[in-house]
Structure formats: C-alpha cells, structure tokens
C-alpha positions, 0 to 999 in steps of 0.5 A: 619616895626613897632616900639614900644618905651616902658617905663616900663615892662607892656607896653614892655611885651604887645607889645612883646607878643601881638603886642598890643597898650599899653598906657605906650609906647610912640610909640606903634606899630607904622608903619615906612617907610622902605625907612628911616632907621633912626628914629628921635624922641624927648623923654624925659630923662628916661629909654626905651626899643624898639621892632621892627619888619618887616611886610613883608606880610602887615597883621600888625602883627609879623607872627610866626610858630606853636611853636611861633617862629617869621617868620618875622624879629624882634629886640630889643634895645641893641640887646638882646634876651631872651632864648626861649622867648622875653627878659625882659624890664630890658634886653632891656632898655637903658637910654636916657639923651641926643642924643642917638643912638640904632642900632637894628639888625633884626633877623628871628627865634631863634637867636644863643646864645653867 
C-alpha cells in the first residue's frame, strides 16, 4: 500500500497523475505495511490531502487499463472522487489542528456518483 500526504495542489496532482515523489508532500508515495491498518503521523497544523493505493502485484505503481481507469484499489482523503478524473486538492483537503482521523474507502475502477 502506498500513501502520499500532500500540502498543495501541485504535489497532490503530481502524486495522483504520475505516482511521483513530490517535494511539497510530507510523505510522497510512501510504502506502508498492510498488516497495520492504522497510520500514525505527527503533522504540523495545516491543510493536507491524502492519496492511497494498494499495489497488488508489487510493481510500485497503480496499474490502469487502456482507458486510464485504475485496476488496483485506490482512495483519497474525505473519500472524494472526481468525475472521470481524480479529485482536486480542494476536494480532498482537510484541516489538521490537533488529533485527526481519516477513514479512506478503497475503490477499484470508476466509482458510482452519489
């Protein structure tokens, strides 16, 4: 499982579109142990957006089909989804001003729009 904790639009977009390591992200494409579903991190107060994906085949990237639709599980903070594209930083951002919890629902493919 890979997690990115980003503090601005540029870093968030870079990790979402390219799965790249971005300097503006606190943890950028960081591998996490699947045995521990809770991730504790000390972050300075501010606004952040998370991206998360599960790398089932171990190739260190989010596999997509020929249309660019993810074939592996992925999710974003606030459980937001874009329409036919990833969400924006503004949609996924949330404020940290003390102990904060984000429960991220993982999806495969194009999620249903509510």
